[in-house]
C-alpha positions as CSV (number, residue, x, y, z in Angstrom):
1,M,7.7,-8.6,24.7
2,R,6.6,-12.1,25.5
3,G,8.8,-14.9,24.1
4,M,11.8,-12.6,23.6
5,V,15.1,-12.9,25.5
6,P,16.1,-9.8,27.5
7,P,18.8,-7.6,26.1
8,D,22.4,-8.5,26.9
9,P,24.3,-5.7,28.6
10,E,27.3,-6.4,26.4
11,Y,25.2,-5.4,23.3
12,G,23.2,-2.6,25.0
13,V,19.5,-2.2,24.6
14,S,17.9,-4.0,21.7
15,Q,16.7,-1.6,19.0
16,P,14.3,-1.8,16.2
17,S,16.2,-1.8,12.9
18,Y,15.6,-2.4,9.2
19,A,17.3,-5.4,7.8
20,V,17.7,-8.0,5.0
21,V,17.2,-11.5,6.4
22,Y,18.5,-14.6,4.7
23,M,16.1,-17.4,5.4
24,P,14.6,-20.3,3.4
25,G,11.2,-18.8,4.0
26,R,9.3,-16.3,6.1
27,A,7.9,-18.6,8.7
28,R,10.4,-17.9,11.5
29,K,10.1,-15.2,14.1
30,R,13.7,-15.1,15.3
31,F,17.0,-15.2,13.4
32,P,20.7,-15.8,14.2
33,A,22.7,-12.6,13.8
34,G,24.7,-14.2,10.9
35,C,21.5,-14.3,8.8
36,V,20.6,-10.6,9.4
37,E,22.2,-7.6,7.6
38,V,21.1,-4.4,9.3
39,V,20.6,-1.5,6.9
40,E,19.8,2.2,7.2
41,S,16.1,2.3,6.0
42,G,13.1,0.3,4.9
43,E,13.7,1.5,1.4
44,Q,17.2,0.2,1.4
45,A,16.0,-3.1,2.9
46,R,13.4,-3.4,0.1
47,A,15.9,-2.5,-2.6
48,Q,18.4,-5.2,-1.4
49,A,15.8,-7.9,-0.9
50,E,16.0,-10.8,-3.3
51,P,13.1,-13.3,-2.5
52,A,14.4,-15.7,-5.2
53,A,17.7,-15.8,-3.3
54,H,15.9,-16.1,0.1
55,R,16.7,-12.6,1.2
56,F,13.7,-10.8,2.6
57,A,13.3,-7.2,3.9
58,A,12.1,-6.9,7.5
59,R,12.0,-4.7,10.6
60,V,13.7,-6.6,13.4
61,L,14.5,-6.1,17.1
62,G,18.0,-6.9,18.4
63,P,20.6,-7.9,18.9
64,S,19.8,-10.0,22.0
65,K,21.7,-12.9,23.5
66,S,19.8,-16.2,23.9
67,S,20.1,-18.5,26.9
68,E,22.3,-20.7,24.7
69,G,24.7,-17.8,24.0
70,Q,23.5,-17.1,20.4
71,I,23.0,-13.5,19.2
72,L,19.4,-13.2,17.9
73,Y,17.2,-10.8,16.1
74,Y,13.4,-10.9,16.5
75,L,10.9,-10.2,13.7
76,L,8.8,-7.2,14.1
77,E,7.3,-7.2,10.6
78,W,8.1,-8.3,7.1
79,L,8.4,-5.4,4.6
80,E,6.6,-6.0,1.4
81,P,8.3,-5.1,-1.9
82,P,7.2,-1.7,-3.3
83,T,4.2,-1.8,-5.6
84,E,4.6,-0.6,-9.2
85,G,4.1,3.1,-9.5
86,S,5.2,3.9,-5.9
């Protein structure tokens, strides 16, 4: 994928995962590993998300090591909260 760092052999192949991302907003496309909590499912990510506390549900790709040595996750998509009645 263009703009993404290749996977680091130490961490294996980057995999898509569901996660809760702690960020001030949803403008960024990549996140330090310390801001990402990987969870089992999209439903769990949505349940643990707290937008008022800057915790957003997402599908991410990672982990990957940047050229600066940071471990990063890349945004694949933001998961919207469930709508009422679903």
